[in-house]
C-alpha positions as CSV (number, residue, x, y, z in Angstrom):
1,M,77.7,129.8,110.2
2,N,80.4,130.6,107.7
3,Y,83.2,133.2,107.8
4,G,81.4,135.6,105.5
5,Y,82.6,137.8,102.7
6,A,83.3,141.6,102.7
7,K,84.8,143.9,100.2
8,K,85.1,147.7,100.0
9,G,82.1,149.0,98.1
10,F,80.3,145.6,98.0
11,K,76.9,145.6,99.7
12,I,74.1,143.5,98.3
13,Q,70.5,144.5,98.8
14,L,68.8,142.4,101.5
15,L,65.4,142.2,103.0
16,D,65.3,143.4,106.6
17,E,64.8,139.8,107.9
18,D,68.2,138.8,106.3
19,E,70.3,141.8,107.3
20,K,71.5,140.2,110.6
21,E,73.3,137.5,108.5
22,R,74.7,139.9,105.9
23,Y,78.3,138.7,105.8
24,P,77.6,135.0,105.7
25,I,75.0,135.7,103.0
26,Q,77.4,137.7,101.0
27,L,79.7,134.7,100.8
28,Y,76.9,132.7,99.3
29,H,76.1,135.5,97.0
30,H,79.6,136.0,95.7
31,I,80.0,132.2,95.0
32,T,76.6,131.7,93.4
33,N,76.8,134.9,91.3
34,Q,79.6,133.4,89.2
35,I,77.1,131.8,86.9
36,E,73.4,132.1,86.0
37,V,71.4,129.8,88.3
38,T,67.9,131.1,87.7
39,N,65.5,128.3,86.8
40,L,68.1,125.6,87.4
41,D,68.1,122.6,89.7
42,V,70.6,123.1,92.4
43,L,72.0,120.9,95.2
44,E,73.8,122.3,98.2
45,I,76.0,119.7,99.9
46,G,76.6,120.6,103.5
47,S,73.6,122.8,103.9
48,G,73.8,123.0,107.7
49,R,71.1,125.3,109.2
50,G,69.8,126.0,105.7
51,G,70.1,129.8,105.6
52,G,72.4,129.8,102.6
53,A,70.2,127.5,100.7
54,S,67.1,129.6,101.5
55,Y,68.9,132.7,100.4
56,V,70.1,131.3,97.1
57,H,66.7,129.9,96.2
58,R,64.8,133.1,97.1
59,Y,67.1,135.7,95.7
60,F,68.5,133.8,92.6
61,K,65.1,132.2,91.8
62,T,66.3,128.6,91.2
63,K,63.9,126.1,89.8
64,S,64.6,123.8,92.8
65,L,67.2,123.7,95.5
66,V,67.9,120.7,97.7
67,G,70.0,121.0,100.8
68,L,71.9,117.9,101.8
69,D,73.4,117.4,105.3
70,I,74.5,114.5,107.4
71,S,72.9,115.9,110.5
72,V,69.3,114.6,111.1
73,S,68.5,117.4,113.6
74,A,69.7,120.1,111.2
75,V,67.6,118.7,108.3
76,E,64.6,118.4,110.5
77,L,65.0,122.0,111.7
78,C,65.4,123.3,108.1
79,N,62.3,121.5,106.9
80,E,60.3,123.0,109.8
81,R,61.8,126.5,109.4
82,Y,61.7,126.9,105.6
83,S,58.5,126.5,103.5
84,E,59.4,128.1,100.2
85,P,58.1,126.0,97.2
86,G,60.9,124.2,95.5
87,L,63.2,124.3,98.6
88,S,63.8,121.1,100.5
89,F,66.3,119.4,102.8
90,V,67.3,115.8,103.0
91,V,69.7,113.7,105.2
92,G,72.7,112.2,103.4
93,D,76.4,111.6,103.3
94,S,78.5,114.1,101.2
95,E,80.6,111.2,99.9
96,N,77.6,109.1,98.9
97,P,74.6,111.5,98.1
98,P,71.3,109.7,97.8
99,F,70.3,110.9,94.3
100,T,70.3,109.4,90.8
101,E,73.0,110.5,88.4
102,K,72.7,113.6,86.2
103,T,70.0,115.1,88.5
104,F,71.3,118.7,89.0
105,D,72.5,121.6,86.9
106,V,74.6,123.0,89.7
107,V,76.2,121.7,92.9
108,L,77.0,124.2,95.6
109,N,79.5,123.5,98.5
110,V,80.4,126.3,100.9
111,E,83.0,126.0,103.6
112,S,82.3,122.4,104.3
113,S,84.7,120.1,102.3
114,H,87.6,120.5,104.8
115,C,85.6,118.2,107.1
116,Y,85.2,115.4,104.6
117,G,87.2,112.2,105.0
118,N,87.5,111.3,101.3
119,I,87.6,114.3,99.0
120,E,88.1,112.2,95.8
121,C,85.0,110.2,96.7
122,F,83.1,113.4,97.3
123,L,84.2,115.0,94.0
124,S,83.3,111.8,92.1
125,G,79.9,112.0,93.6
126,V,79.5,115.6,92.5
127,L,80.4,114.6,89.0
128,R,77.9,111.8,89.0
129,L,75.1,114.0,90.1
130,L,75.7,116.9,87.6
131,K,74.1,117.0,84.3
132,K,76.2,117.4,81.1
133,D,78.1,120.6,81.3
134,G,76.9,121.2,84.9
135,F,78.7,123.5,87.3
136,F,80.3,122.9,90.7
137,L,80.5,126.1,92.8
138,W,82.9,125.7,95.7
139,S,84.6,127.6,98.5
140,D,86.7,126.6,101.4
141,F,90.1,126.9,103.1
142,R,93.2,124.8,103.2
143,S,97.0,125.1,103.8
144,H,98.7,126.2,100.6
145,Q,100.0,122.7,99.7
146,E,96.6,121.2,100.5
147,M,95.0,123.7,98.3
148,K,97.3,123.0,95.4
149,D,96.7,119.3,95.8
150,L,92.9,119.9,95.8
151,F,93.0,121.9,92.6
152,D,95.1,119.2,90.9
153,L,92.4,116.8,92.0
154,F,89.7,118.9,90.5
155,L,91.4,118.5,87.2
156,S,92.2,114.8,87.5
157,V,88.7,113.7,88.4
158,G,87.0,115.5,85.4
159,F,86.5,119.2,86.1
160,K,87.6,122.2,84.1
161,I,88.5,125.2,86.3
162,V,86.5,128.1,84.9
163,K,87.5,130.6,87.6
164,E,89.8,130.4,90.7
165,E,89.9,133.2,93.3
166,D,91.8,133.8,96.5
167,I,89.4,135.5,98.8
168,T,91.4,135.3,102.0
169,R,91.5,139.1,102.5
170,N,87.7,139.3,102.0
171,I,87.3,136.6,104.7
172,L,89.5,138.5,107.1
173,L,87.6,141.8,106.5
174,S,84.3,139.9,107.1
175,L,85.6,138.4,110.3
176,E,86.8,141.8,111.6
177,R,83.2,143.0,111.2
178,L,81.6,139.9,112.6
179,S,84.0,139.5,115.6
180,P,82.3,141.9,118.1
181,E,78.9,140.3,117.9
182,R,80.2,136.8,117.8
183,E,82.4,137.4,120.8
184,R,79.5,138.8,122.8
185,H,77.4,135.8,121.9
186,I,80.1,133.3,122.9
187,N,80.8,135.2,126.2
188,K,77.1,135.0,127.0
189,Q,76.3,131.4,125.9
190,V,79.5,129.4,126.3
191,P,81.0,128.3,129.7
192,L,84.3,130.0,130.4
193,P,86.6,126.9,129.9
194,F,85.4,126.5,126.3
195,R,85.3,130.1,125.2
196,K,88.8,130.2,123.7
197,L,88.1,127.2,121.5
198,F,84.7,128.5,120.4
199,K,86.2,131.9,119.6
200,S,88.9,130.3,117.5
201,Y,86.4,128.2,115.6
202,A,84.2,131.3,115.0
203,G,87.1,133.1,113.4
204,I,87.1,136.0,116.0
205,K,89.9,138.5,115.5
206,G,92.9,137.4,117.5
207,G,91.8,133.8,117.7
208,G,93.6,130.8,116.1
209,M,91.7,130.6,112.8
210,Y,91.8,134.4,112.2
211,E,95.6,134.4,112.8
212,A,96.1,131.4,110.5
213,F,94.4,133.4,107.7
214,D,96.2,136.6,108.5
215,S,99.6,135.0,108.7
216,G,99.2,133.1,105.5
217,L,99.2,129.7,107.1
218,L,95.7,129.1,105.6
219,V,94.4,130.3,102.3
220,Y,90.6,130.7,101.5
221,K,89.6,130.2,97.9
222,C,86.4,129.9,95.8
223,A,86.2,128.3,92.4
224,T,83.8,127.8,89.5
225,L,84.2,124.3,88.1
226,K,82.6,122.8,85.0
227,K,82.0,119.1,84.4
228,I,83.8,118.0,81.2
229,I,83.5,114.2,81.3
């Protein structure tokens, strides 16, 4: 579950089976579409329930796509749910991925890095795994100062910033469209004492996360980064 992406006039073509996850999928599409990934070896770090990895592999026709997540249960679920050739999921730590160096053409990381304990260690691992001139496709949110510090770190560890984009307004538009269904789901599934917390986490309009984006306290960016060392 991510916060999605929406833009006036932007509506990608989806199979009926994928339509229910339109806005989260559109975030993956927007980020992945910054470069040509067809027939490339791709790693997603922080693959969660695997829907994003499955979408990218199926629609962008990657040669292979490996989803890495620290949750054993999530990886087991993904390997049971998805059976497309070339798509697989493994358990591993984002700060110490279990792969040999220069394995992947592209590393993808969507709305996950704000949870990591050591960002510099994570980025060094991404560099290690990327082939020469490989790309890192990233999106996430931070406070303005934290975001500035992160982009400085991108440069200092060995990336070139090919493209940087503030998509906060696109996130907010997506959350406005997602809020009714997410709120209905939470009201049905979550005990009353915990609903406010869940609604904030889910980005429901009027909740803490939504207001943080809307007020400018948090900024959401995506970036296309290229390995230069």
